[in-house]
PyMOL Python script that loads the backbone (N, CA, C, O; Angstrom):
from pymol import cmd

cmd.read_pdbstr("""\
ATOM      1  N   MET A   1       0.836  -1.163   0.000  1.00  0.00           N
ATOM      2  CA  MET A   1       0.000   0.000   0.000  1.00  0.00           C
ATOM      3  C   MET A   1       0.887   1.235   0.000  1.00  0.00           C
ATOM      4  O   MET A   1       1.850   1.308   0.764  1.00  0.00           O
ATOM      5  N   ASN A   2       0.573   2.198  -0.846  1.00  0.00           N
ATOM      6  CA  ASN A   2       1.384   3.411  -0.953  1.00  0.00           C
ATOM      7  C   ASN A   2       0.959   4.431   0.084  1.00  0.00           C
ATOM      8  O   ASN A   2      -0.224   4.553   0.402  1.00  0.00           O
ATOM      9  N   SER A   3       1.920   5.154   0.604  1.00  0.00           N
ATOM     10  CA  SER A   3       1.610   6.231   1.534  1.00  0.00           C
ATOM     11  C   SER A   3       1.327   7.498   0.742  1.00  0.00           C
ATOM     12  O   SER A   3       1.538   7.536  -0.471  1.00  0.00           O
ATOM     13  N   ASN A   4       0.851   8.534   1.421  1.00  0.00           N
ATOM     14  CA  ASN A   4       0.567   9.799   0.760  1.00  0.00           C
ATOM     15  C   ASN A   4       1.820  10.408   0.162  1.00  0.00           C
ATOM     16  O   ASN A   4       1.755  11.082  -0.865  1.00  0.00           O
ATOM     17  N   LYS A   5       2.969  10.175   0.800  1.00  0.00           N
ATOM     18  CA  LYS A   5       4.235  10.715   0.293  1.00  0.00           C
ATOM     19  C   LYS A   5       4.531  10.137  -1.094  1.00  0.00           C
ATOM     20  O   LYS A   5       5.004  10.855  -1.975  1.00  0.00           O
ATOM     21  N   ASP A   6       4.255   8.850  -1.288  1.00  0.00           N
ATOM     22  CA  ASP A   6       4.507   8.225  -2.578  1.00  0.00           C
ATOM     23  C   ASP A   6       3.539   8.731  -3.638  1.00  0.00           C
ATOM     24  O   ASP A   6       3.905   8.836  -4.808  1.00  0.00           O
ATOM     25  N   LEU A   7       2.303   9.046  -3.244  1.00  0.00           N
ATOM     26  CA  LEU A   7       1.311   9.480  -4.216  1.00  0.00           C
ATOM     27  C   LEU A   7       1.594  10.880  -4.742  1.00  0.00           C
ATOM     28  O   LEU A   7       1.340  11.158  -5.914  1.00  0.00           O
ATOM     29  N   HIS A   8       2.116  11.769  -3.897  1.00  0.00           N
ATOM     30  CA  HIS A   8       2.333  13.155  -4.290  1.00  0.00           C
ATOM     31  C   HIS A   8       3.779  13.428  -4.702  1.00  0.00           C
ATOM     32  O   HIS A   8       4.137  14.576  -4.966  1.00  0.00           O
ATOM     33  N   CYS A   9       4.596  12.411  -4.760  1.00  0.00           N
ATOM     34  CA  CYS A   9       5.997  12.580  -5.115  1.00  0.00           C
ATOM     35  C   CYS A   9       6.179  12.260  -6.598  1.00  0.00           C
ATOM     36  O   CYS A   9       5.733  11.207  -7.052  1.00  0.00           O
ATOM     37  N   PRO A  10       6.827  13.150  -7.367  1.00  0.00           N
ATOM     38  CA  PRO A  10       7.050  12.835  -8.785  1.00  0.00           C
ATOM     39  C   PRO A  10       7.957  11.612  -8.944  1.00  0.00           C
ATOM     40  O   PRO A  10       8.623  11.195  -7.997  1.00  0.00           O
ATOM     41  N   VAL A  11       7.973  11.058 -10.123  1.00  0.00           N
ATOM     42  CA  VAL A  11       8.736   9.834 -10.388  1.00  0.00           C
ATOM     43  C   VAL A  11      10.220  10.041 -10.135  1.00  0.00           C
ATOM     44  O   VAL A  11      10.885   9.124  -9.653  1.00  0.00           O
ATOM     45  N   ASP A  12      10.762  11.209 -10.440  1.00  0.00           N
ATOM     46  CA  ASP A  12      12.189  11.456 -10.257  1.00  0.00           C
ATOM     47  C   ASP A  12      12.531  12.035  -8.881  1.00  0.00           C
ATOM     48  O   ASP A  12      13.648  12.509  -8.674  1.00  0.00           O
ATOM     49  N   CYS A  13      11.594  12.002  -7.951  1.00  0.00           N
ATOM     50  CA  CYS A  13      11.810  12.533  -6.605  1.00  0.00           C
ATOM     51  C   CYS A  13      12.826  11.662  -5.853  1.00  0.00           C
ATOM     52  O   CYS A  13      12.697  10.438  -5.866  1.00  0.00           O
ATOM     53  N   PRO A  14      13.825  12.254  -5.202  1.00  0.00           N
ATOM     54  CA  PRO A  14      14.825  11.436  -4.491  1.00  0.00           C
ATOM     55  C   PRO A  14      14.268  10.756  -3.245  1.00  0.00           C
ATOM     56  O   PRO A  14      14.854   9.784  -2.767  1.00  0.00           O
ATOM     57  N   ASN A  15      13.146  11.243  -2.705  1.00  0.00           N
ATOM     58  CA  ASN A  15      12.551  10.634  -1.518  1.00  0.00           C
ATOM     59  C   ASN A  15      11.646   9.456  -1.837  1.00  0.00           C
ATOM     60  O   ASN A  15      11.196   8.763  -0.924  1.00  0.00           O
ATOM     61  N   ARG A  16      11.374   9.216  -3.100  1.00  0.00           N
ATOM     62  CA  ARG A  16      10.478   8.140  -3.495  1.00  0.00           C
ATOM     63  C   ARG A  16      11.192   6.802  -3.297  1.00  0.00           C
ATOM     64  O   ARG A  16      12.312   6.612  -3.770  1.00  0.00           O
ATOM     65  N   MET A  17      10.540   5.888  -2.602  1.00  0.00           N
ATOM     66  CA  MET A  17      11.129   4.579  -2.335  1.00  0.00           C
ATOM     67  C   MET A  17      10.587   3.579  -3.356  1.00  0.00           C
ATOM     68  O   MET A  17       9.374   3.451  -3.519  1.00  0.00           O
ATOM     69  N   SER A  18      11.470   2.885  -4.031  1.00  0.00           N
ATOM     70  CA  SER A  18      11.033   1.904  -5.020  1.00  0.00           C
ATOM     71  C   SER A  18      10.606   0.620  -4.334  1.00  0.00           C
ATOM     72  O   SER A  18      10.889   0.409  -3.155  1.00  0.00           O
ATOM     73  N   ARG A  19       9.928  -0.229  -5.078  1.00  0.00           N
ATOM     74  CA  ARG A  19       9.524  -1.527  -4.528  1.00  0.00           C
ATOM     75  C   ARG A  19      10.751  -2.350  -4.149  1.00  0.00           C
ATOM     76  O   ARG A  19      10.729  -3.092  -3.168  1.00  0.00           O
ATOM     77  N   LEU A  20      11.801  -2.217  -4.917  1.00  0.00           N
ATOM     78  CA  LEU A  20      13.026  -2.954  -4.629  1.00  0.00           C
ATOM     79  C   LEU A  20      13.605  -2.510  -3.286  1.00  0.00           C
ATOM     80  O   LEU A  20      14.069  -3.339  -2.503  1.00  0.00           O
ATOM     81  N   GLY A  21      13.578  -1.214  -3.022  1.00  0.00           N
ATOM     82  CA  GLY A  21      14.074  -0.701  -1.735  1.00  0.00           C
ATOM     83  C   GLY A  21      13.247  -1.197  -0.571  1.00  0.00           C
ATOM     84  O   GLY A  21      13.791  -1.539   0.479  1.00  0.00           O
ATOM     85  N   LYS A  22      11.925  -1.240  -0.747  1.00  0.00           N
ATOM     86  CA  LYS A  22      11.055  -1.743   0.313  1.00  0.00           C
ATOM     87  C   LYS A  22      11.316  -3.223   0.551  1.00  0.00           C
ATOM     88  O   LYS A  22      11.326  -3.681   1.694  1.00  0.00           O
ATOM     89  N   GLY A  23      11.527  -3.965  -0.522  1.00  0.00           N
ATOM     90  CA  GLY A  23      11.798  -5.399  -0.393  1.00  0.00           C
ATOM     91  C   GLY A  23      13.082  -5.664   0.371  1.00  0.00           C
ATOM     92  O   GLY A  23      13.132  -6.561   1.213  1.00  0.00           O
ATOM     93  N   TYR A  24      14.117  -4.891   0.084  1.00  0.00           N
ATOM     94  CA  TYR A  24      15.373  -5.058   0.809  1.00  0.00           C
ATOM     95  C   TYR A  24      15.233  -4.674   2.277  1.00  0.00           C
ATOM     96  O   TYR A  24      15.872  -5.273   3.142  1.00  0.00           O
ATOM     97  N   SER A  25      14.398  -3.680   2.559  1.00  0.00           N
ATOM     98  CA  SER A  25      14.150  -3.302   3.951  1.00  0.00           C
ATOM     99  C   SER A  25      13.489  -4.445   4.706  1.00  0.00           C
ATOM    100  O   SER A  25      13.856  -4.740   5.844  1.00  0.00           O
ATOM    101  N   PHE A  26      12.509  -5.091   4.067  1.00  0.00           N
ATOM    102  CA  PHE A  26      11.849  -6.219   4.705  1.00  0.00           C
ATOM    103  C   PHE A  26      12.805  -7.394   4.877  1.00  0.00           C
ATOM    104  O   PHE A  26      12.795  -8.049   5.920  1.00  0.00           O
ATOM    105  N   LEU A  27      13.625  -7.668   3.875  1.00  0.00           N
ATOM    106  CA  LEU A  27      14.593  -8.772   3.986  1.00  0.00           C
ATOM    107  C   LEU A  27      15.605  -8.506   5.102  1.00  0.00           C
ATOM    108  O   LEU A  27      15.951  -9.416   5.856  1.00  0.00           O
ATOM    109  N   PHE A  28      16.074  -7.275   5.209  1.00  0.00           N
ATOM    110  CA  PHE A  28      17.009  -6.919   6.275  1.00  0.00           C
ATOM    111  C   PHE A  28      16.356  -7.108   7.641  1.00  0.00           C
ATOM    112  O   PHE A  28      16.976  -7.644   8.560  1.00  0.00           O
ATOM    113  N   SER A  29      15.103  -6.668   7.773  1.00  0.00           N
ATOM    114  CA  SER A  29      14.389  -6.801   9.048  1.00  0.00           C
ATOM    115  C   SER A  29      14.157  -8.264   9.403  1.00  0.00           C
ATOM    116  O   SER A  29      14.292  -8.650  10.564  1.00  0.00           O
ATOM    117  N   ILE A  30      13.813  -9.072   8.420  1.00  0.00           N
ATOM    118  CA  ILE A  30      13.607 -10.503   8.672  1.00  0.00           C
ATOM    119  C   ILE A  30      14.916 -11.168   9.075  1.00  0.00           C
ATOM    120  O   ILE A  30      14.944 -11.977  10.002  1.00  0.00           O
ATOM    121  N   ALA A  31      16.005 -10.830   8.379  1.00  0.00           N
ATOM    122  CA  ALA A  31      17.306 -11.416   8.709  1.00  0.00           C
ATOM    123  C   ALA A  31      17.738 -11.039  10.124  1.00  0.00           C
ATOM    124  O   ALA A  31      18.277 -11.872  10.853  1.00  0.00           O
ATOM    125  N   LEU A  32      17.506  -9.797  10.510  1.00  0.00           N
ATOM    126  CA  LEU A  32      17.877  -9.360  11.855  1.00  0.00           C
ATOM    127  C   LEU A  32      17.006 -10.033  12.913  1.00  0.00           C
ATOM    128  O   LEU A  32      17.491 -10.362  13.996  1.00  0.00           O
ATOM    129  N   THR A  33      15.734 -10.238  12.612  1.00  0.00           N
ATOM    130  CA  THR A  33      14.844 -10.943  13.534  1.00  0.00           C
ATOM    131  C   THR A  33      15.268 -12.388  13.698  1.00  0.00           C
ATOM    132  O   THR A  33      15.260 -12.915  14.810  1.00  0.00           O
ATOM    133  N   VAL A  34      15.639 -13.038  12.602  1.00  0.00           N
ATOM    134  CA  VAL A  34      16.124 -14.425  12.670  1.00  0.00           C
ATOM    135  C   VAL A  34      17.399 -14.490  13.505  1.00  0.00           C
ATOM    136  O   VAL A  34      17.581 -15.424  14.286  1.00  0.00           O
ATOM    137  N   LEU A  35      18.268 -13.518  13.349  1.00  0.00           N
ATOM    138  CA  LEU A  35      19.493 -13.472  14.154  1.00  0.00           C
ATOM    139  C   LEU A  35      19.179 -13.340  15.642  1.00  0.00           C
ATOM    140  O   LEU A  35      19.819 -13.991  16.468  1.00  0.00           O
ATOM    141  N   LEU A  36      18.206 -12.510  15.988  1.00  0.00           N
ATOM    142  CA  LEU A  36      17.809 -12.370  17.391  1.00  0.00           C
ATOM    143  C   LEU A  36      17.223 -13.667  17.940  1.00  0.00           C
ATOM    144  O   LEU A  36      17.524 -14.054  19.069  1.00  0.00           O
ATOM    145  N   VAL A  37      16.397 -14.337  17.155  1.00  0.00           N
ATOM    146  CA  VAL A  37      15.813 -15.613  17.591  1.00  0.00           C
ATOM    147  C   VAL A  37      16.910 -16.651  17.760  1.00  0.00           C
ATOM    148  O   VAL A  37      16.892 -17.428  18.714  1.00  0.00           O
ATOM    149  N   TRP A  38      17.866 -16.667  16.836  1.00  0.00           N
ATOM    150  CA  TRP A  38      18.973 -17.623  16.916  1.00  0.00           C
ATOM    151  C   TRP A  38      19.811 -17.392  18.168  1.00  0.00           C
ATOM    152  O   TRP A  38      20.314 -18.339  18.772  1.00  0.00           O
ATOM    153  N   GLN A  39      19.957 -16.119  18.554  1.00  0.00           N
ATOM    154  CA  GLN A  39      20.712 -15.793  19.761  1.00  0.00           C
ATOM    155  C   GLN A  39      19.963 -16.171  21.037  1.00  0.00           C
ATOM    156  O   GLN A  39      20.583 -16.411  22.072  1.00  0.00           O
ATOM    157  N   SER A  40      18.629 -16.226  20.967  1.00  0.00           N
ATOM    158  CA  SER A  40      17.850 -16.459  22.186  1.00  0.00           C
ATOM    159  C   SER A  40      17.413 -17.914  22.356  1.00  0.00           C
ATOM    160  O   SER A  40      16.859 -18.260  23.399  1.00  0.00           O
ATOM    161  N   CYS A  41      17.643 -18.774  21.367  1.00  0.00           N
ATOM    162  CA  CYS A  41      17.226 -20.179  21.465  1.00  0.00           C
ATOM    163  C   CYS A  41      18.441 -21.094  21.450  1.00  0.00           C
ATOM    164  O   CYS A  41      19.422 -20.854  20.746  1.00  0.00           O
ATOM    165  N   ASP A  42      18.345 -22.141  22.242  1.00  0.00           N
ATOM    166  CA  ASP A  42      19.377 -23.167  22.279  1.00  0.00           C
ATOM    167  C   ASP A  42      18.696 -24.485  21.921  1.00  0.00           C
ATOM    168  O   ASP A  42      17.943 -25.032  22.726  1.00  0.00           O
ATOM    169  N   VAL A  43      18.953 -24.994  20.728  1.00  0.00           N
ATOM    170  CA  VAL A  43      18.293 -26.198  20.236  1.00  0.00           C
ATOM    171  C   VAL A  43      19.280 -27.359  20.271  1.00  0.00           C
ATOM    172  O   VAL A  43      20.388 -27.267  19.742  1.00  0.00           O
ATOM    173  N   LYS A  44      18.856 -28.452  20.904  1.00  0.00           N
ATOM    174  CA  LYS A  44      19.690 -29.656  20.979  1.00  0.00           C
ATOM    175  C   LYS A  44      18.841 -30.870  20.622  1.00  0.00           C
ATOM    176  O   LYS A  44      17.652 -30.931  20.934  1.00  0.00           O
ATOM    177  N   TYR A  45      19.464 -31.815  19.975  1.00  0.00           N
ATOM    178  CA  TYR A  45      18.771 -33.060  19.643  1.00  0.00           C
ATOM    179  C   TYR A  45      19.625 -34.233  20.111  1.00  0.00           C
ATOM    180  O   TYR A  45      20.828 -34.285  19.859  1.00  0.00           O
ATOM    181  N   SER A  46      18.978 -35.168  20.795  1.00  0.00           N
ATOM    182  CA  SER A  46      19.657 -36.396  21.182  1.00  0.00           C
ATOM    183  C   SER A  46      18.682 -37.552  21.011  1.00  0.00           C
ATOM    184  O   SER A  46      17.467 -37.357  20.985  1.00  0.00           O
ATOM    185  N   ASP A  47      19.225 -38.747  20.896  1.00  0.00           N
ATOM    186  CA  ASP A  47      18.368 -39.922  20.687  1.00  0.00           C
ATOM    187  C   ASP A  47      17.501 -40.225  21.903  1.00  0.00           C
ATOM    188  O   ASP A  47      16.368 -40.680  21.749  1.00  0.00           O
ATOM    189  N   GLN A  48      18.006 -39.984  23.095  1.00  0.00           N
ATOM    190  CA  GLN A  48      17.241 -40.303  24.299  1.00  0.00           C
ATOM    191  C   GLN A  48      16.101 -39.305  24.548  1.00  0.00           C
ATOM    192  O   GLN A  48      14.969 -39.708  24.815  1.00  0.00           O
ATOM    193  N   THR A  49      16.399 -38.023  24.462  1.00  0.00           N
ATOM    194  CA  THR A  49      15.403 -37.009  24.831  1.00  0.00           C
ATOM    195  C   THR A  49      14.697 -36.385  23.633  1.00  0.00           C
ATOM    196  O   THR A  49      13.666 -35.735  23.802  1.00  0.00           O
ATOM    197  N   GLY A  50      15.215 -36.564  22.457  1.00  0.00           N
ATOM    198  CA  GLY A  50      14.621 -35.949  21.273  1.00  0.00           C
ATOM    199  C   GLY A  50      15.069 -34.505  21.124  1.00  0.00           C
ATOM    200  O   GLY A  50      16.198 -34.148  21.461  1.00  0.00           O
ATOM    201  N   LEU A  51      14.167 -33.687  20.615  1.00  0.00           N
ATOM    202  CA  LEU A  51      14.470 -32.284  20.368  1.00  0.00           C
ATOM    203  C   LEU A  51      14.205 -31.459  21.624  1.00  0.00           C
ATOM    204  O   LEU A  51      13.109 -31.498  22.182  1.00  0.00           O
ATOM    205  N   GLU A  52      15.214 -30.717  22.060  1.00  0.00           N
ATOM    206  CA  GLU A  52      15.090 -29.840  23.229  1.00  0.00           C
ATOM    207  C   GLU A  52      15.341 -28.401  22.797  1.00  0.00           C
ATOM    208  O   GLU A  52      16.340 -28.091  22.148  1.00  0.00           O
ATOM    209  N   ILE A  53      14.418 -27.542  23.169  1.00  0.00           N
ATOM    210  CA  ILE A  53      14.570 -26.117  22.872  1.00  0.00           C
ATOM    211  C   ILE A  53      14.578 -25.367  24.199  1.00  0.00           C
ATOM    212  O   ILE A  53      13.612 -25.416  24.960  1.00  0.00           O
ATOM    213  N   LYS A  54      15.657 -24.687  24.458  1.00  0.00           N
ATOM    214  CA  LYS A  54      15.787 -23.874  25.665  1.00  0.00           C
ATOM    215  C   LYS A  54      15.957 -22.420  25.234  1.00  0.00           C
ATOM    216  O   LYS A  54      16.621 -22.124  24.240  1.00  0.00           O
ATOM    217  N   THR A  55      15.358 -21.540  25.986  1.00  0.00           N
ATOM    218  CA  THR A  55      15.501 -20.112  25.684  1.00  0.00           C
ATOM    219  C   THR A  55      16.452 -19.466  26.677  1.00  0.00           C
ATOM    220  O   THR A  55      16.613 -19.931  27.805  1.00  0.00           O
ATOM    221  N   ARG A  56      17.070 -18.397  26.239  1.00  0.00           N
ATOM    222  CA  ARG A  56      17.959 -17.628  27.104  1.00  0.00           C
ATOM    223  C   ARG A  56      17.768 -16.153  26.772  1.00  0.00           C
ATOM    224  O   ARG A  56      17.247 -15.807  25.712  1.00  0.00           O
ATOM    225  N   ASP A  57      18.188 -15.304  27.673  1.00  0.00           N
ATOM    226  CA  ASP A  57      18.041 -13.866  27.479  1.00  0.00           C
ATOM    227  C   ASP A  57      19.074 -13.353  26.489  1.00  0.00           C
ATOM    228  O   ASP A  57      20.244 -13.736  26.526  1.00  0.00           O
ATOM    229  N   VAL A  58      18.615 -12.478  25.606  1.00  0.00           N
ATOM    230  CA  VAL A  58      19.526 -11.802  24.684  1.00  0.00           C
ATOM    231  C   VAL A  58      20.076 -10.587  25.427  1.00  0.00           C
ATOM    232  O   VAL A  58      19.307  -9.863  26.060  1.00  0.00           O
ATOM    233  N   PRO A  59      21.377 -10.348  25.368  1.00  0.00           N
ATOM    234  CA  PRO A  59      21.935  -9.175  26.053  1.00  0.00           C
ATOM    235  C   PRO A  59      21.282  -7.881  25.567  1.00  0.00           C
ATOM    236  O   PRO A  59      21.009  -7.718  24.378  1.00  0.00           O
ATOM    237  N   LEU A  60      21.043  -6.983  26.487  1.00  0.00           N
ATOM    238  CA  LEU A  60      20.384  -5.726  26.170  1.00  0.00           C
ATOM    239  C   LEU A  60      21.194  -4.902  25.171  1.00  0.00           C
ATOM    240  O   LEU A  60      20.631  -4.124  24.401  1.00  0.00           O
ATOM    241  N   ALA A  61      22.501  -5.073  25.183  1.00  0.00           N
ATOM    242  CA  ALA A  61      23.365  -4.340  24.247  1.00  0.00           C
ATOM    243  C   ALA A  61      23.158  -4.800  22.808  1.00  0.00           C
ATOM    244  O   ALA A  61      23.508  -4.075  21.876  1.00  0.00           O
ATOM    245  N   ILE A  62      22.604  -5.971  22.614  1.00  0.00           N
ATOM    246  CA  ILE A  62      22.296  -6.470  21.270  1.00  0.00           C
ATOM    247  C   ILE A  62      20.830  -6.211  20.937  1.00  0.00           C
ATOM    248  O   ILE A  62      20.497  -5.876  19.800  1.00  0.00           O
ATOM    249  N   LEU A  63      19.957  -6.366  21.927  1.00  0.00           N
ATOM    250  CA  LEU A  63      18.518  -6.293  21.700  1.00  0.00           C
ATOM    251  C   LEU A  63      18.048  -4.888  21.306  1.00  0.00           C
ATOM    252  O   LEU A  63      17.326  -4.742  20.321  1.00  0.00           O
ATOM    253  N   VAL A  64      18.435  -3.877  22.039  1.00  0.00           N
ATOM    254  CA  VAL A  64      17.943  -2.517  21.789  1.00  0.00           C
ATOM    255  C   VAL A  64      18.409  -1.980  20.431  1.00  0.00           C
ATOM    256  O   VAL A  64      17.579  -1.473  19.676  1.00  0.00           O
ATOM    257  N   PRO A  65      19.697  -2.069  20.089  1.00  0.00           N
ATOM    258  CA  PRO A  65      20.089  -1.594  18.756  1.00  0.00           C
ATOM    259  C   PRO A  65      19.431  -2.386  17.626  1.00  0.00           C
ATOM    260  O   PRO A  65      19.148  -1.836  16.561  1.00  0.00           O
ATOM    261  N   SER A  66      19.190  -3.670  17.857  1.00  0.00           N
ATOM    262  CA  SER A  66      18.532  -4.473  16.830  1.00  0.00           C
ATOM    263  C   SER A  66      17.114  -3.985  16.597  1.00  0.00           C
ATOM    264  O   SER A  66      16.673  -3.882  15.452  1.00  0.00           O
ATOM    265  N   PHE A  67      16.390  -3.681  17.679  1.00  0.00           N
ATOM    266  CA  PHE A  67      15.034  -3.154  17.528  1.00  0.00           C
ATOM    267  C   PHE A  67      15.042  -1.811  16.806  1.00  0.00           C
ATOM    268  O   PHE A  67      14.177  -1.544  15.972  1.00  0.00           O
ATOM    269  N   LEU A  68      16.008  -0.976  17.123  1.00  0.00           N
ATOM    270  CA  LEU A  68      16.089   0.324  16.455  1.00  0.00           C
ATOM    271  C   LEU A  68      16.424   0.166  14.971  1.00  0.00           C
ATOM    272  O   LEU A  68      15.891   0.899  14.137  1.00  0.00           O
ATOM    273  N   LEU A  69      17.295  -0.775  14.637  1.00  0.00           N
ATOM    274  CA  LEU A  69      17.606  -1.029  13.232  1.00  0.00           C
ATOM    275  C   LEU A  69      16.402  -1.574  12.475  1.00  0.00           C
ATOM    276  O   LEU A  69      16.145  -1.175  11.339  1.00  0.00           O
ATOM    277  N   ILE A  70      15.664  -2.483  13.103  1.00  0.00           N
ATOM    278  CA  ILE A  70      14.470  -3.036  12.463  1.00  0.00           C
ATOM    279  C   ILE A  70      13.432  -1.936  12.251  1.00  0.00           C
ATOM    280  O   ILE A  70      12.843  -1.833  11.175  1.00  0.00           O
ATOM    281  N   ALA A  71      13.211  -1.117  13.275  1.00  0.00           N
ATOM    282  CA  ALA A  71      12.239  -0.028  13.157  1.00  0.00           C
ATOM    283  C   ALA A  71      12.672   0.970  12.085  1.00  0.00           C
ATOM    284  O   ALA A  71      11.840   1.455  11.318  1.00  0.00           O
ATOM    285  N   GLY A  72      13.951   1.274  12.028  1.00  0.00           N
ATOM    286  CA  GLY A  72      14.444   2.191  11.003  1.00  0.00           C
ATOM    287  C   GLY A  72      14.315   1.633   9.607  1.00  0.00           C
ATOM    288  O   GLY A  72      13.978   2.365   8.677  1.00  0.00           O
ATOM    289  N   ALA A  73      14.578   0.346   9.442  1.00  0.00           N
ATOM    290  CA  ALA A  73      14.471  -0.274   8.126  1.00  0.00           C
ATOM    291  C   ALA A  73      13.028  -0.331   7.650  1.00  0.00           C
ATOM    292  O   ALA A  73      12.760  -0.184   6.457  1.00  0.00           O
ATOM    293  N   LEU A  74      12.099  -0.542   8.573  1.00  0.00           N
ATOM    294  CA  LEU A  74      10.690  -0.613   8.203  1.00  0.00           C
ATOM    295  C   LEU A  74      10.028   0.756   8.139  1.00  0.00           C
ATOM    296  O   LEU A  74       8.884   0.871   7.700  1.00  0.00           O
ATOM    297  N   GLY A  75      10.736   1.795   8.571  1.00  0.00           N
ATOM    298  CA  GLY A  75      10.195   3.147   8.499  1.00  0.00           C
ATOM    299  C   GLY A  75       9.258   3.484   9.632  1.00  0.00           C
ATOM    300  O   GLY A  75       8.390   4.344   9.479  1.00  0.00           O
ATOM    301  N   ILE A  76       9.414   2.826  10.769  1.00  0.00           N
ATOM    302  CA  ILE A  76       8.566   3.090  11.921  1.00  0.00           C
ATOM    303  C   ILE A  76       9.133   4.288  12.674  1.00  0.00           C
ATOM    304  O   ILE A  76      10.330   4.347  12.957  1.00  0.00           O
ATOM    305  N   ASN A  77       8.273   5.229  12.991  1.00  0.00           N
ATOM    306  CA  ASN A  77       8.694   6.419  13.728  1.00  0.00           C
ATOM    307  C   ASN A  77       8.860   6.049  15.197  1.00  0.00           C
ATOM    308  O   ASN A  77       7.878   5.717  15.861  1.00  0.00           O
ATOM    309  N   THR A  78      10.070   6.099  15.708  1.00  0.00           N
ATOM    310  CA  THR A  78      10.343   5.681  17.085  1.00  0.00           C
ATOM    311  C   THR A  78      10.290   6.824  18.091  1.00  0.00           C
ATOM    312  O   THR A  78      10.385   6.571  19.292  1.00  0.00           O
ATOM    313  N   ASP A  79      10.144   8.061  17.651  1.00  0.00           N
ATOM    314  CA  ASP A  79      10.114   9.189  18.588  1.00  0.00           C
ATOM    315  C   ASP A  79       8.942   9.121  19.564  1.00  0.00           C
ATOM    316  O   ASP A  79       9.160   9.297  20.762  1.00  0.00           O
ATOM    317  N   PRO A  80       7.702   8.874  19.111  1.00  0.00           N
ATOM    318  CA  PRO A  80       6.599   8.793  20.090  1.00  0.00           C
ATOM    319  C   PRO A  80       6.777   7.645  21.081  1.00  0.00           C
ATOM    320  O   PRO A  80       6.406   7.773  22.248  1.00  0.00           O
ATOM    321  N   ILE A  81       7.332   6.544  20.635  1.00  0.00           N
ATOM    322  CA  ILE A  81       7.576   5.409  21.528  1.00  0.00           C
ATOM    323  C   ILE A  81       8.594   5.805  22.596  1.00  0.00           C
ATOM    324  O   ILE A  81       8.400   5.512  23.776  1.00  0.00           O
ATOM    325  N   ALA A  82       9.666   6.463  22.193  1.00  0.00           N
ATOM    326  CA  ALA A  82      10.698   6.890  23.141  1.00  0.00           C
ATOM    327  C   ALA A  82      10.144   7.923  24.123  1.00  0.00           C
ATOM    328  O   ALA A  82      10.491   7.901  25.304  1.00  0.00           O
ATOM    329  N   GLN A  83       9.293   8.821  23.647  1.00  0.00           N
ATOM    330  CA  GLN A  83       8.713   9.824  24.537  1.00  0.00           C
ATOM    331  C   GLN A  83       7.802   9.181  25.581  1.00  0.00           C
ATOM    332  O   GLN A  83       7.856   9.545  26.756  1.00  0.00           O
ATOM    333  N   LYS A  84       6.968   8.233  25.164  1.00  0.00           N
ATOM    334  CA  LYS A  84       6.081   7.561  26.120  1.00  0.00           C
ATOM    335  C   LYS A  84       6.882   6.737  27.118  1.00  0.00           C
ATOM    336  O   LYS A  84       6.556   6.709  28.305  1.00  0.00           O
ATOM    337  N   LEU A  85       7.921   6.070  26.647  1.00  0.00           N
ATOM    338  CA  LEU A  85       8.773   5.289  27.551  1.00  0.00           C
ATOM    339  C   LEU A  85       9.473   6.213  28.533  1.00  0.00           C
ATOM    340  O   LEU A  85       9.591   5.878  29.712  1.00  0.00           O
ATOM    341  N   GLY A  86       9.938   7.366  28.074  1.00  0.00           N
ATOM    342  CA  GLY A  86      10.569   8.338  28.965  1.00  0.00           C
ATOM    343  C   GLY A  86       9.600   8.868  30.008  1.00  0.00           C
ATOM    344  O   GLY A  86       9.977   9.061  31.164  1.00  0.00           O
ATOM    345  N   ASN A  87       8.340   9.106  29.607  1.00  0.00           N
ATOM    346  CA  ASN A  87       7.329   9.563  30.562  1.00  0.00           C
ATOM    347  C   ASN A  87       7.050   8.500  31.617  1.00  0.00           C
ATOM    348  O   ASN A  87       6.871   8.832  32.789  1.00  0.00           O
ATOM    349  N   ILE A  88       7.009   7.252  31.232  1.00  0.00           N
ATOM    350  CA  ILE A  88       6.760   6.174  32.181  1.00  0.00           C
ATOM    351  C   ILE A  88       7.921   6.032  33.164  1.00  0.00           C
ATOM    352  O   ILE A  88       7.706   5.852  34.363  1.00  0.00           O
ATOM    353  N   LEU A  89       9.151   6.113  32.654  1.00  0.00           N
ATOM    354  CA  LEU A  89      10.321   5.937  33.499  1.00  0.00           C
ATOM    355  C   LEU A  89      10.582   7.106  34.437  1.00  0.00           C
ATOM    356  O   LEU A  89      11.207   6.930  35.483  1.00  0.00           O
ATOM    357  N   THR A  90      10.111   8.300  34.077  1.00  0.00           N
ATOM    358  CA  THR A  90      10.395   9.469  34.900  1.00  0.00           C
ATOM    359  C   THR A  90       9.196   9.912  35.725  1.00  0.00           C
ATOM    360  O   THR A  90       9.208  11.016  36.270  1.00  0.00           O
ATOM    361  N   LYS A  91       8.163   9.087  35.834  1.00  0.00           N
ATOM    362  CA  LYS A  91       7.001   9.451  36.656  1.00  0.00           C
ATOM    363  C   LYS A  91       7.411   9.540  38.116  1.00  0.00           C
ATOM    364  O   LYS A  91       8.177   8.711  38.608  1.00  0.00           O
ATOM    365  N   ASP A  92       6.900  10.544  38.799  1.00  0.00           N
ATOM    366  CA  ASP A  92       7.221  10.706  40.230  1.00  0.00           C
ATOM    367  C   ASP A  92       6.117  10.132  41.092  1.00  0.00           C
ATOM    368  O   ASP A  92       6.206  10.175  42.319  1.00  0.00           O
TER     369      ASP A  92
END
""", "prot")
cmd.dss("prot")
cmd.show_as("cartoon", "prot")
cmd.util.cbc("prot")
cmd.orient("prot")
């Protein structure tokens, strides 16, 4: 679905995002999500117990930048989210 920016932007506009650019943004976001899942799951298989999946915490130093990269690639505006989180954390 096209946004209003795409509808009112001429074909040669530098801000116009092509379908190819959107596709690469989605692929990048999916790859980063798979990387996060791979970091948080420990999968083992043995003949006695079968398939075992254990989860572990992803370090915050990896998790937060990954979310920001995913949001940036998908074009999600993170300013309102950061403002609401700041209001919650600084409530007296």
